[in-house]
C-alpha atoms as a printed R data frame, in Angstrom:
    type eleno elety resid chain resno       x       y       z
1   ATOM     1    CA   MET     A     1   0.618 -24.281 -31.711
2   ATOM     2    CA   LYS     A     2  -0.391 -22.448 -29.225
3   ATOM     3    CA   ASP     A     3   0.174 -18.681 -29.691
4   ATOM     4    CA   LYS     A     4  -1.402 -17.356 -27.079
5   ATOM     5    CA   ILE     A     5   0.817 -15.440 -24.217
6   ATOM     6    CA   SER     A     6  -0.717 -14.394 -20.421
7   ATOM     7    CA   ILE     A     7   0.430 -11.856 -17.824
8   ATOM     8    CA   ILE     A     8   0.209 -13.475 -14.284
9   ATOM     9    CA   GLN     A     9   0.376 -10.273 -12.032
10  ATOM    10    CA   PHE     A    10   0.936 -10.167  -8.256
11  ATOM    11    CA   MET     A    11  -0.273  -7.807  -6.030
12  ATOM    12    CA   PRO     A    12   0.279  -7.475  -1.887
13  ATOM    13    CA   TYR     A    13  -3.614  -5.249  -1.842
14  ATOM    14    CA   PHE     A    14  -5.891  -4.731  -4.886
15  ATOM    15    CA   PRO     A    15  -9.086  -2.904  -4.696
16  ATOM    16    CA   PRO     A    16 -11.517  -2.775  -3.133
17  ATOM    17    CA   HIS     A    17  -9.507  -2.408  -0.509
18  ATOM    18    CA   LYS     A    18  -8.827   1.388   0.703
19  ATOM    19    CA   TRP     A    19  -4.971   2.331  -0.083
20  ATOM    20    CA   TRP     A    20  -3.782   4.348  -3.370
21  ATOM    21    CA   VAL     A    21  -1.213   2.479  -4.876
22  ATOM    22    CA   GLU     A    22  -3.556  -0.330  -5.915
23  ATOM    23    CA   THR     A    23  -5.850   1.685  -7.768
24  ATOM    24    CA   VAL     A    24  -2.763   2.705  -9.988
25  ATOM    25    CA   TRP     A    25  -2.383  -1.484 -10.630
26  ATOM    26    CA   GLU     A    26  -6.265  -1.545 -11.708
27  ATOM    27    CA   GLU     A    27  -6.290   1.278 -14.122
28  ATOM    28    CA   ILE     A    28  -2.970   0.142 -15.484
29  ATOM    29    CA   TRP     A    29  -4.942  -3.379 -16.288
30  ATOM    30    CA   LYS     A    30  -8.340  -1.703 -16.971
31  ATOM    31    CA   TYR     A    31  -6.390  -0.292 -20.255
32  ATOM    32    CA   TRP     A    32  -4.560  -3.383 -20.892
33  ATOM    33    CA   ILE     A    33  -7.776  -5.335 -21.086
34  ATOM    34    CA   LYS     A    34  -9.649  -2.361 -22.744
35  ATOM    35    CA   ASN     A    35  -6.697  -2.543 -25.545
36  ATOM    36    CA   LYS     A    36  -7.095  -6.494 -25.934
37  ATOM    37    CA   LEU     A    37  -3.541  -7.026 -25.414
38  ATOM    38    CA   TRP     A    38  -2.673 -10.532 -23.909
39  ATOM    39    CA   ASN     A    39  -4.706 -12.488 -21.229
40  ATOM    40    CA   LEU     A    40  -4.446 -11.380 -17.745
41  ATOM    41    CA   ILE     A    41  -4.290 -13.289 -13.989
42  ATOM    42    CA   ASN     A    42  -4.075 -11.281 -11.141
43  ATOM    43    CA   ILE     A    43  -3.348 -12.721  -8.270
44  ATOM    44    CA   VAL     A    44  -3.865 -10.632  -4.740
45  ATOM    45    CA   THR     A    45  -4.039 -11.241  -0.820
46  ATOM    46    CA   GLU     A    46  -7.245 -11.414   0.413
47  ATOM    47    CA   PHE     A    47  -8.032  -8.544   1.859
48  ATOM    48    CA   ASP     A    48 -11.773  -7.019   1.183
49  ATOM    49    CA   GLN     A    49 -12.160  -8.743  -1.517
50  ATOM    50    CA   ARG     A    50 -15.324 -10.977  -0.695
51  ATOM    51    CA   LYS     A    51 -16.988  -7.213  -1.621
52  ATOM    52    CA   PHE     A    52 -16.643  -8.255  -5.190
53  ATOM    53    CA   ILE     A    53 -17.624 -11.628  -5.425
54  ATOM    54    CA   LYS     A    54 -20.959 -12.989  -6.343
55  ATOM    55    CA   ASN     A    55 -22.481 -16.092  -7.469
56  ATOM    56    CA   ASP     A    56 -22.118 -16.018 -10.932
57  ATOM    57    CA   ASN     A    57 -17.864 -14.707 -11.224
58  ATOM    58    CA   ILE     A    58 -16.841 -17.277  -9.210
59  ATOM    59    CA   ILE     A    59 -14.006 -19.556 -10.324
60  ATOM    60    CA   PHE     A    60 -13.689 -23.004  -8.745
61  ATOM    61    CA   TYR     A    61 -10.479 -25.097  -8.952
62  ATOM    62    CA   LYS     A    62 -10.758 -28.808  -8.124
63  ATOM    63    CA   TRP     A    63 -14.547 -28.020  -6.497
64  ATOM    64    CA   GLU     A    64 -12.542 -25.366  -4.343
65  ATOM    65    CA   GLU     A    65 -13.574 -21.714  -4.715
66  ATOM    66    CA   ILE     A    66 -10.190 -19.879  -5.884
67  ATOM    67    CA   TRP     A    67 -12.262 -16.925  -6.464
68  ATOM    68    CA   TYR     A    68 -13.709 -14.219  -9.243
69  ATOM    69    CA   TYR     A    69 -13.624 -12.516 -12.842
70  ATOM    70    CA   ASN     A    70 -13.706  -9.142 -12.915
71  ATOM    71    CA   ASP     A    71 -14.169  -7.373 -16.513
72  ATOM    72    CA   TRP     A    72 -12.740 -10.135 -18.440
73  ATOM    73    CA   TYR     A    73  -9.530 -10.883 -15.850
74  ATOM    74    CA   GLU     A    74  -9.255 -13.308 -13.269
75  ATOM    75    CA   ILE     A    75  -8.176 -12.833  -9.768
76  ATOM    76    CA   LEU     A    76  -7.290 -15.044  -7.407
77  ATOM    77    CA   VAL     A    77  -7.197 -14.480  -4.134
78  ATOM    78    CA   VAL     A    78  -4.636 -16.294  -1.479
79  ATOM    79    CA   PRO     A    79  -5.546 -16.651   2.293
80  ATOM    80    CA   SER     A    80  -3.600 -14.015   3.942
81  ATOM    81    CA   ILE     A    81  -2.606 -12.227   7.385
82  ATOM    82    CA   GLU     A    82  -0.773  -8.951   8.043
83  ATOM    83    CA   ILE     A    83   2.163  -9.426  10.647
84  ATOM    84    CA   ILE     A    84   2.178  -6.063  10.569
85  ATOM    85    CA   ASN     A    85  -0.004  -2.981   9.572
86  ATOM    86    CA   ASN     A    86   0.021  -3.184   5.709
87  ATOM    87    CA   PHE     A    87   2.378  -5.855   5.133
88  ATOM    88    CA   PRO     A    88   0.694  -8.962   3.710
89  ATOM    89    CA   VAL     A    89   1.633 -12.224   4.095
90  ATOM    90    CA   TYR     A    90   0.399 -15.685   1.959
91  ATOM    91    CA   LYS     A    91  -0.801 -18.118   4.247
92  ATOM    92    CA   ILE     A    92   1.521 -20.323   2.248
93  ATOM    93    CA   TRP     A    93   0.320 -23.763   4.850
94  ATOM    94    CA   SER     A    94  -2.873 -22.986   3.572
95  ATOM    95    CA   LYS     A    95  -4.936 -25.606   1.234
96  ATOM    96    CA   LYS     A    96  -6.150 -23.003  -0.563
97  ATOM    97    CA   TYR     A    97  -2.529 -21.250  -1.440
98  ATOM    98    CA   LYS     A    98  -1.214 -24.746  -2.966
99  ATOM    99    CA   LEU     A    99  -4.539 -24.919  -5.241
100 ATOM   100    CA   ILE     A   100  -3.856 -21.640  -6.506
101 ATOM   101    CA   ILE     A   101  -0.211 -22.656  -7.279
102 ATOM   102    CA   GLU     A   102  -1.392 -25.938  -8.861
103 ATOM   103    CA   TYR     A   103  -3.964 -23.866 -10.870
104 ATOM   104    CA   LEU     A   104  -1.301 -21.685 -12.625
105 ATOM   105    CA   LEU     A   105   1.021 -24.803 -13.128
106 ATOM   106    CA   TRP     A   106  -1.754 -26.258 -15.008
107 ATOM   107    CA   LYS     A   107  -2.608 -22.996 -17.104
108 ATOM   108    CA   ILE     A   108   0.847 -22.689 -18.121
109 ATOM   109    CA   SER     A   109   1.156 -26.242 -19.166
110 ATOM   110    CA   THR     A   110  -1.893 -26.509 -21.020
111 ATOM   111    CA   GLU     A   111  -3.222 -22.924 -22.311
112 ATOM   112    CA   TYR     A   112  -0.532 -20.537 -23.111
113 ATOM   113    CA   ASN     A   113   2.916 -20.903 -24.882
114 ATOM   114    CA   SER     A   114   4.247 -17.694 -23.191
115 ATOM   115    CA   PHE     A   115   4.118 -15.911 -19.520
116 ATOM   116    CA   ARG     A   116   5.101 -12.909 -18.060
117 ATOM   117    CA   VAL     A   117   5.435 -12.503 -14.186
118 ATOM   118    CA   ILE     A   118   5.078  -9.302 -12.986
119 ATOM   119    CA   THR     A   119   5.471  -7.793  -9.493
120 ATOM   120    CA   HIS     A   120   4.762  -4.430  -8.098
121 ATOM   121    CA   THR     A   121   6.746  -2.374  -5.641
122 ATOM   122    CA   ARG     A   122   9.695  -3.521  -3.786
123 ATOM   123    CA   PHE     A   123   9.471  -4.662   0.004
124 ATOM   124    CA   PHE     A   124   6.677  -6.955   0.152
125 ATOM   125    CA   LEU     A   125   7.300 -10.772   0.403
126 ATOM   126    CA   THR     A   126   5.041 -11.050  -2.799
127 ATOM   127    CA   SER     A   127   7.781  -9.859  -4.960
128 ATOM   128    CA   LEU     A   128   9.880 -12.417  -3.424
129 ATOM   129    CA   ILE     A   129   7.885 -15.527  -3.513
130 ATOM   130    CA   TRP     A   130   7.006 -14.792  -7.350
131 ATOM   131    CA   TRP     A   131  10.488 -14.226  -7.897
132 ATOM   132    CA   LEU     A   132  10.892 -17.468  -6.732
133 ATOM   133    CA   PHE     A   133   8.073 -19.018  -8.787
134 ATOM   134    CA   ALA     A   134   9.171 -17.459 -12.267
135 ATOM   135    CA   PHE     A   135  12.402 -18.508 -11.484
136 ATOM   136    CA   ASN     A   136  11.541 -21.865 -10.892
137 ATOM   137    CA   ASN     A   137   9.458 -22.604 -13.585
138 ATOM   138    CA   ASN     A   138  11.511 -20.541 -16.495
139 ATOM   139    CA   ILE     A   139   9.332 -17.133 -16.947
140 ATOM   140    CA   LYS     A   140  10.640 -13.940 -17.558
141 ATOM   141    CA   TRP     A   141  10.141 -11.543 -15.011
142 ATOM   142    CA   VAL     A   142   9.034  -7.831 -14.775
143 ATOM   143    CA   HIS     A   143   9.613  -6.004 -11.870
144 ATOM   144    CA   ILE     A   144   7.759  -2.367 -11.893
145 ATOM   145    CA   GLU     A   145   8.702  -0.138  -8.924
146 ATOM   146    CA   HIS     A   146   6.549   2.778  -7.455
147 ATOM   147    CA   TRP     A   147   8.784   3.949  -4.829
148 ATOM   148    CA   SER     A   148  11.478   6.644  -4.583
149 ATOM   149    CA   ASP     A   149  12.823   6.650  -1.125
150 ATOM   150    CA   TYR     A   150  13.185   3.891   1.729
151 ATOM   151    CA   VAL     A   151  10.241   3.138   3.829
152 ATOM   152    CA   LYS     A   152   9.909   5.335   6.724
153 ATOM   153    CA   LEU     A   153   8.026   4.169  10.009
154 ATOM   154    CA   SER     A   154   6.857   5.353  13.238
155 ATOM   155    CA   SER     A   155  10.430   5.136  15.155
156 ATOM   156    CA   LYS     A   156  14.142   5.336  13.836
157 ATOM   157    CA   ILE     A   157  15.029   1.733  15.254
158 ATOM   158    CA   LYS     A   158  12.105   0.372  13.120
159 ATOM   159    CA   SER     A   159  13.031   2.807  10.244
160 ATOM   160    CA   TYR     A   160  16.722   1.312  10.452
161 ATOM   161    CA   ILE     A   161  15.450  -2.360  10.464
162 ATOM   162    CA   SER     A   162  13.548  -2.117   7.652
163 ATOM   163    CA   PHE     A   163  16.313  -0.341   5.609
164 ATOM   164    CA   VAL     A   164  18.902  -3.144   6.279
165 ATOM   165    CA   TYR     A   165  15.989  -5.265   4.767
166 ATOM   166    CA   ASP     A   166  15.401  -3.534   2.173
167 ATOM   167    CA   LYS     A   167  19.147  -3.390   1.285
168 ATOM   168    CA   ILE     A   168  19.734  -6.728   1.449
169 ATOM   169    CA   ILE     A   169  17.047  -8.605  -0.190
170 ATOM   170    CA   TRP     A   170  15.932  -6.084  -2.624
171 ATOM   171    CA   ASN     A   171  19.477  -5.076  -3.950
172 ATOM   172    CA   TRP     A   172  19.560  -8.735  -5.041
173 ATOM   173    CA   ILE     A   173  16.079  -8.377  -6.614
174 ATOM   174    CA   PHE     A   174  16.761  -5.689  -9.053
175 ATOM   175    CA   GLN     A   175  19.675  -7.083  -9.920
176 ATOM   176    CA   LYS     A   176  17.731 -10.790 -10.801
177 ATOM   177    CA   ALA     A   177  14.665  -9.482 -12.571
178 ATOM   178    CA   ASP     A   178  14.536  -9.553 -16.287
179 ATOM   179    CA   ILE     A   179  13.431  -5.955 -16.430
180 ATOM   180    CA   VAL     A   180  12.951  -3.275 -13.761
181 ATOM   181    CA   LEU     A   181  10.275  -0.448 -15.079
182 ATOM   182    CA   ALA     A   182   9.837   2.849 -13.075
183 ATOM   183    CA   ILE     A   183   6.701   4.498 -12.880
184 ATOM   184    CA   SER     A   184   8.692   8.341 -12.454
185 ATOM   185    CA   ASN     A   185  11.876   9.692 -13.071
186 ATOM   186    CA   ALA     A   186  12.358  10.147  -9.187
187 ATOM   187    CA   CYS     A   187  11.930   6.281  -8.817
188 ATOM   188    CA   LYS     A   188  14.551   5.431 -11.369
189 ATOM   189    CA   GLU     A   189  17.109   7.867 -10.145
190 ATOM   190    CA   PHE     A   190  16.690   6.233  -6.680
191 ATOM   191    CA   ILE     A   191  17.210   2.746  -7.775
192 ATOM   192    CA   ASN     A   192  20.081   3.804 -10.144
193 ATOM   193    CA   ARG     A   193  21.412   5.757  -6.857
194 ATOM   194    CA   ASP     A   194  20.971   3.100  -4.297
195 ATOM   195    CA   PHE     A   195  20.435  -0.390  -6.038
196 ATOM   196    CA   THR     A   196  21.858  -0.917  -9.206
197 ATOM   197    CA   ASN     A   197  23.099   0.732 -11.989
198 ATOM   198    CA   ARG     A   198  21.665  -1.099 -15.164
199 ATOM   199    CA   ASN     A   199  19.313   0.486 -17.185
200 ATOM   200    CA   ILE     A   200  15.550   1.121 -16.489
201 ATOM   201    CA   ASN     A   201  12.947   2.244 -18.208
202 ATOM   202    CA   ILE     A   202  10.091   4.643 -17.305
203 ATOM   203    CA   PHE     A   203   6.537   3.847 -17.785
204 ATOM   204    CA   TYR     A   204   3.935   6.520 -16.795
205 ATOM   205    CA   ARG     A   205   0.391   6.085 -15.671
206 ATOM   206    CA   TRP     A   206  -2.555   7.935 -15.272
207 ATOM   207    CA   ILE     A   207  -5.758   7.850 -13.654
208 ATOM   208    CA   ASP     A   208  -8.668   8.005 -16.257
209 ATOM   209    CA   PHE     A   209 -11.909  10.381 -14.500
210 ATOM   210    CA   SER     A   210 -14.316  12.531 -16.745
211 ATOM   211    CA   ASN     A   211 -13.904  16.473 -15.941
212 ATOM   212    CA   ASN     A   212 -17.517  16.267 -15.689
213 ATOM   213    CA   ILE     A   213 -17.778  15.671 -11.710
214 ATOM   214    CA   ILE     A   214 -20.934  16.106  -9.427
215 ATOM   215    CA   GLU     A   215 -20.111  18.235  -6.668
216 ATOM   216    CA   THR     A   216 -21.183  16.558  -3.677
217 ATOM   217    CA   GLU     A   217 -20.628  19.503  -1.253
218 ATOM   218    CA   ILE     A   218 -20.322  22.723  -2.473
219 ATOM   219    CA   LEU     A   219 -17.382  24.914  -0.543
220 ATOM   220    CA   SER     A   220 -18.451  28.063  -2.291
221 ATOM   221    CA   LYS     A   221 -21.619  27.892  -0.065
222 ATOM   222    CA   LYS     A   222 -19.790  26.495   2.800
223 ATOM   223    CA   PHE     A   223 -17.268  29.617   3.719
224 ATOM   224    CA   ARG     A   224 -18.815  32.293   1.255
225 ATOM   225    CA   TRP     A   225 -16.499  34.864   0.383
226 ATOM   226    CA   LYS     A   226 -13.352  32.583   0.911
227 ATOM   227    CA   LYS     A   227 -10.840  31.012  -1.346
228 ATOM   228    CA   ILE     A   228  -9.989  27.242  -0.437
229 ATOM   229    CA   ILE     A   229  -6.497  26.258   0.132
230 ATOM   230    CA   TRP     A   230  -6.550  22.300   0.480
231 ATOM   231    CA   TYR     A   231  -4.676  19.004   0.761
232 ATOM   232    CA   ILE     A   232  -5.867  15.390  -0.874
233 ATOM   233    CA   TRP     A   233  -5.430  12.003   0.390
234 ATOM   234    CA   ARG     A   234  -3.368  10.125   2.737
235 ATOM   235    CA   LEU     A   235  -2.732  11.362   6.318
236 ATOM   236    CA   TYR     A   236   0.434   9.753   6.998
237 ATOM   237    CA   LYS     A   237   3.551  11.359   8.764
238 ATOM   238    CA   TRP     A   238   5.705  11.690   5.790
239 ATOM   239    CA   LYS     A   239   2.851  13.380   3.641
240 ATOM   240    CA   ASN     A   240   3.742  16.381   6.094
241 ATOM   241    CA   VAL     A   241   0.648  17.363   6.683
242 ATOM   242    CA   GLU     A   242   1.260  18.941   9.846
243 ATOM   243    CA   SER     A   243   3.578  21.494   8.239
244 ATOM   244    CA   LEU     A   244   0.988  22.312   6.171
245 ATOM   245    CA   ILE     A   245  -1.065  23.034   9.384
246 ATOM   246    CA   ASN     A   246   1.405  24.791  11.205
247 ATOM   247    CA   ALA     A   247   2.400  27.110   8.165
248 ATOM   248    CA   TYR     A   248  -1.322  27.702   7.796
249 ATOM   249    CA   TYR     A   249  -1.715  28.658  11.156
250 ATOM   250    CA   LEU     A   250   1.558  31.222  10.402
251 ATOM   251    CA   LEU     A   251  -0.581  33.516   7.804
252 ATOM   252    CA   ASP     A   252  -1.730  37.044   8.380
253 ATOM   253    CA   ASP     A   253  -5.186  36.888  10.441
254 ATOM   254    CA   ASN     A   254  -6.643  38.745   7.661
255 ATOM   255    CA   ILE     A   255  -5.596  36.063   5.228
256 ATOM   256    CA   LYS     A   256  -6.619  33.550   7.450
257 ATOM   257    CA   ASN     A   257  -9.969  35.496   7.365
258 ATOM   258    CA   ASN     A   258 -10.042  35.037   3.277
259 ATOM   259    CA   TYR     A   259  -8.602  31.185   2.826
260 ATOM   260    CA   GLN     A   260  -9.995  28.010   4.650
261 ATOM   261    CA   LEU     A   261  -7.846  25.221   4.948
262 ATOM   262    CA   VAL     A   262  -9.923  22.010   3.673
263 ATOM   263    CA   ILE     A   263  -8.209  18.662   3.959
264 ATOM   264    CA   VAL     A   264  -9.916  15.460   2.397
265 ATOM   265    CA   TRP     A   265  -9.592  12.116   3.624
266 ATOM   266    CA   ASP     A   266  -8.144  10.409   6.434
267 ATOM   267    CA   TRP     A   267  -5.233   7.605   8.053
268 ATOM   268    CA   GLU     A   268  -3.443   7.051  10.648
269 ATOM   269    CA   ASP     A   269  -2.332  10.346  11.564
270 ATOM   270    CA   PHE     A   270  -6.281  11.659  11.200
271 ATOM   271    CA   LYS     A   271  -6.636  12.115  15.475
272 ATOM   272    CA   ARG     A   272  -3.599  13.741  15.592
273 ATOM   273    CA   LEU     A   273  -3.959  16.205  13.305
274 ATOM   274    CA   LYS     A   274  -7.479  16.873  14.312
275 ATOM   275    CA   LYS     A   275  -6.273  18.006  17.447
276 ATOM   276    CA   MET     A   276  -3.986  20.675  16.061
277 ATOM   277    CA   ASN     A   277  -7.125  22.471  14.798
278 ATOM   278    CA   ILE     A   278  -6.932  24.619  17.900
279 ATOM   279    CA   ASP     A   279  -9.365  26.801  16.809
280 ATOM   280    CA   ASN     A   280 -11.686  24.496  14.826
281 ATOM   281    CA   SER     A   281 -10.630  26.750  11.628
282 ATOM   282    CA   ILE     A   282  -9.524  23.872   9.725
283 ATOM   283    CA   TYR     A   283 -12.153  21.621   7.647
284 ATOM   284    CA   PHE     A   284 -11.551  17.958   7.877
285 ATOM   285    CA   THR     A   285 -13.353  16.028   5.811
286 ATOM   286    CA   TRP     A   286 -12.839  12.556   6.799
287 ATOM   287    CA   TRP     A   287 -12.758   9.511   4.585
288 ATOM   288    CA   LYS     A   288 -13.925  10.138   1.095
289 ATOM   289    CA   SER     A   289 -14.343   7.931  -1.997
290 ATOM   290    CA   PHE     A   290 -12.214   8.471  -5.296
291 ATOM   291    CA   TRP     A   291 -15.045  10.497  -7.061
292 ATOM   292    CA   GLU     A   292 -16.188  12.231  -3.935
293 ATOM   293    CA   ALA     A   293 -12.365  13.288  -3.507
294 ATOM   294    CA   LEU     A   294 -12.570  14.577  -7.019
295 ATOM   295    CA   SER     A   295 -15.738  16.716  -6.326
296 ATOM   296    CA   TYR     A   296 -13.590  18.881  -3.840
297 ATOM   297    CA   GLN     A   297 -10.647  18.900  -5.624
298 ATOM   298    CA   LYS     A   298 -12.241  20.439  -8.636
299 ATOM   299    CA   GLN     A   299 -13.481  23.488  -5.983
300 ATOM   300    CA   PHE     A   300 -10.045  24.253  -4.696
301 ATOM   301    CA   ASP     A   301  -8.293  27.294  -6.008
302 ATOM   302    CA   ILE     A   302  -4.793  26.280  -3.915
303 ATOM   303    CA   HIS     A   303  -3.666  22.874  -4.156
304 ATOM   304    CA   VAL     A   304  -0.618  22.472  -1.467
305 ATOM   305    CA   HIS     A   305   1.449  19.308  -1.744
306 ATOM   306    CA   PRO     A   306   3.411  19.327   1.328
307 ATOM   307    CA   SER     A   307   5.421  16.017   0.955
308 ATOM   308    CA   SER     A   308   8.623  15.107   2.628
309 ATOM   309    CA   PRO     A   309  11.265  12.539   0.627
310 ATOM   310    CA   TRP     A   310   9.171   9.150   0.028
311 ATOM   311    CA   GLY     A   311   6.882   7.470  -2.202
312 ATOM   312    CA   TRP     A   312   5.979   7.448  -5.890
313 ATOM   313    CA   LEU     A   313   4.822  10.211  -8.403
314 ATOM   314    CA   ALA     A   314   2.014  11.655  -6.826
315 ATOM   315    CA   THR     A   315  -1.659  10.842  -8.448
316 ATOM   316    CA   THR     A   316  -2.961  14.129  -6.951
317 ATOM   317    CA   ILE     A   317  -0.756  16.516  -8.414
318 ATOM   318    CA   LEU     A   318  -1.873  15.112 -11.817
319 ATOM   319    CA   GLN     A   319  -5.207  15.214 -10.939
320 ATOM   320    CA   ALA     A   320  -4.324  19.326 -10.033
321 ATOM   321    CA   MET     A   321  -3.028  19.702 -13.123
322 ATOM   322    CA   ASN     A   322  -5.593  18.192 -15.064
323 ATOM   323    CA   LEU     A   323  -8.193  20.559 -13.686
324 ATOM   324    CA   TRP     A   324  -6.537  23.492 -13.486
325 ATOM   325    CA   CYS     A   325  -5.862  23.822  -9.712
326 ATOM   326    CA   MET     A   326  -3.046  26.304  -8.771
327 ATOM   327    CA   ILE     A   327  -0.321  24.127  -7.441
328 ATOM   328    CA   VAL     A   328   2.141  24.957  -4.284
329 ATOM   329    CA   ALA     A   329   4.402  21.809  -4.181
330 ATOM   330    CA   THR     A   330   7.676  20.626  -2.340
331 ATOM   331    CA   PRO     A   331   9.824  18.567  -4.616
332 ATOM   332    CA   ASN     A   332   9.299  15.269  -3.182
333 ATOM   333    CA   GLU     A   333   7.320  12.445  -4.782
334 ATOM   334    CA   GLY     A   334   7.783  13.185  -7.820
335 ATOM   335    CA   ALA     A   335   6.347  16.889  -8.162
336 ATOM   336    CA   ARG     A   336   9.851  18.301  -9.706
337 ATOM   337    CA   GLU     A   337   9.527  16.191 -12.852
338 ATOM   338    CA   VAL     A   338   6.053  17.730 -13.193
339 ATOM   339    CA   ILE     A   339   6.095  21.314 -11.779
340 ATOM   340    CA   ILE     A   340   8.766  23.810 -13.011
341 ATOM   341    CA   ASP     A   341   9.013  27.101 -10.970
342 ATOM   342    CA   ASN     A   342   7.261  29.728 -12.183
343 ATOM   343    CA   LYS     A   343   6.404  28.059 -15.967
344 ATOM   344    CA   ASN     A   344   3.554  25.887 -14.492
345 ATOM   345    CA   TRP     A   345   2.613  26.808 -11.021
346 ATOM   346    CA   PHE     A   346   5.510  26.834  -7.729
347 ATOM   347    CA   LEU     A   347   8.115  24.502  -6.330
348 ATOM   348    CA   LEU     A   348   9.144  24.916  -3.049
349 ATOM   349    CA   LYS     A   349  13.063  24.215  -2.014
350 ATOM   350    CA   ASN     A   350  12.140  21.904   0.814
351 ATOM   351    CA   ASP     A   351   9.359  20.811   3.011
352 ATOM   352    CA   SER     A   352   9.966  23.284   5.805
353 ATOM   353    CA   ILE     A   353   7.202  24.968   6.940
354 ATOM   354    CA   GLU     A   354   8.642  28.423   6.605
355 ATOM   355    CA   GLU     A   355   9.224  27.603   3.104
356 ATOM   356    CA   ILE     A   356   5.346  25.923   2.859
357 ATOM   357    CA   ASN     A   357   4.342  29.353   4.463
358 ATOM   358    CA   ARG     A   358   6.490  31.752   2.089
359 ATOM   359    CA   TRP     A   359   4.807  29.593  -0.955
360 ATOM   360    CA   ILE     A   360   1.307  29.828  -0.082
361 ATOM   361    CA   ASN     A   361   1.555  33.523   0.254
362 ATOM   362    CA   ARG     A   362   3.208  33.723  -3.074
363 ATOM   363    CA   ALA     A   363   0.637  31.685  -4.504
364 ATOM   364    CA   ILE     A   364  -2.224  34.037  -3.102
365 ATOM   365    CA   LEU     A   365  -0.334  37.154  -4.537
366 ATOM   366    CA   ASN     A   366  -0.447  35.503  -7.773
367 ATOM   367    CA   LEU     A   367  -4.190  33.869  -7.778
368 ATOM   368    CA   GLY     A   368  -5.283  35.807 -10.802
369 ATOM   369    CA   SER     A   369  -2.659  35.626 -13.152
370 ATOM   370    CA   SER     A   370  -2.514  31.898 -13.986
371 ATOM   371    CA   GLU     A   371  -4.050  31.385 -17.303
372 ATOM   372    CA   ASN     A   372  -0.698  30.193 -19.013
373 ATOM   373    CA   PHE     A   373  -0.129  28.191 -16.366
374 ATOM   374    CA   LYS     A   374  -2.927  26.312 -16.746
375 ATOM   375    CA   LYS     A   375  -2.370  25.661 -20.531
376 ATOM   376    CA   GLU     A   376   0.958  24.619 -19.775
377 ATOM   377    CA   ASN     A   377  -0.507  21.911 -17.540
378 ATOM   378    CA   LYS     A   378  -2.907  20.646 -19.837
379 ATOM   379    CA   LYS     A   379  -0.361  20.286 -22.419
380 ATOM   380    CA   ASN     A   380   2.009  18.731 -19.859
381 ATOM   381    CA   ILE     A   381  -0.994  15.761 -19.054
382 ATOM   382    CA   GLU     A   382  -2.183  15.215 -22.568
383 ATOM   383    CA   GLU     A   383   1.733  14.523 -23.653
384 ATOM   384    CA   LYS     A   384   3.048  12.647 -21.136
385 ATOM   385    CA   PHE     A   385   0.191  11.395 -19.083
386 ATOM   386    CA   SER     A   386  -1.984   9.778 -21.935
387 ATOM   387    CA   TRP     A   387  -3.257   6.125 -21.328
388 ATOM   388    CA   LYS     A   388  -3.490   5.814 -25.129
389 ATOM   389    CA   ASN     A   389   0.458   5.843 -25.280
390 ATOM   390    CA   ASN     A   390   1.698   4.859 -22.018
391 ATOM   391    CA   ILE     A   391  -0.247   1.571 -22.190
392 ATOM   392    CA   PHE     A   392   1.515   0.507 -25.680
393 ATOM   393    CA   THR     A   393   4.881   1.932 -24.064
394 ATOM   394    CA   LEU     A   394   4.094  -0.746 -20.973
395 ATOM   395    CA   TYR     A   395   3.309  -3.683 -23.612
396 ATOM   396    CA   ASN     A   396   6.205  -2.827 -25.896
397 ATOM   397    CA   LEU     A   397   8.537  -2.932 -22.747
398 ATOM   398    CA   ILE     A   398   7.546  -6.077 -21.874
399 ATOM   399    CA   LYS     A   399   6.459  -7.943 -24.989
């Protein structure tokens, strides 16, 4: 009697592809394997995957390369295209796609007596395709949702089309999954408000990193006599970095002379934001690796989270809490469920320029009296965002 259980996990992107949420997916399953839970097969699109492939870790099926092992789990790479930016679609007509399906069916029939299909993030067609796979093969389906708002695109027309698509397809998907998990309370509230009133369980995650981070560039030497105000990660419209820059320029000159705005990373808004640096007083670092970005973040005095409504619980806030940065945050991207105003940093009412400016000024006035806030954040991280606890929470929810 076979007693082995396996997870087949489907993700639109996976490292070394550079975005952000795929890093969360990778970290979840790194701890899954580390704790010797069920077997894991990852199905990913092909973007950037060749960087990981070596001659000694390739998987072959019927003499075809389908592709590789990494840290004791299989990663099967599906030939794919992007029909629009950041929206991957499988080449379902390709031989390799058909072989991967055949390989999975062979695994199901010969090696395991139970499977769970896991999809991440609605809206991507991968979630829809693999629901059909689960349904046709009588496999339990777990959907983990990461977003807490509708997708917002560059124009109102595109955003409306995506909204209609979201409402038609994903309302149905949320109803059909055997279990739906959310990675934050903001995400759960959004699903229950706009899609379904079914029970949604919350699974918090964390990113594992050491506090012993080597500094790559020492900002105290580059900007002598200055405190650092900063933003980190994706430069995208709904991250609202434009409002942070405008708020910075509204600061009094004597404050600006003593506080340096540093913006770490890149993305599609980089060139537009760079043009706003009219007097060359803002320091843009351009793209940095995860560990380099942490090196910068460790040195910052005030971490500003200016996000507009969208997305998931921002990992950069959790990192700032763990690194003891002072935090000024809009209530969006899950900030309001980890930041309580004047208890463990400052929570804004909205994402306006005026509000961001006002609260940066308040943070500057309180920069020397933050020890209790730091202790509260350390306690919050240890209790709510421990991998040791949360990976078994996930296991118990899906087993």
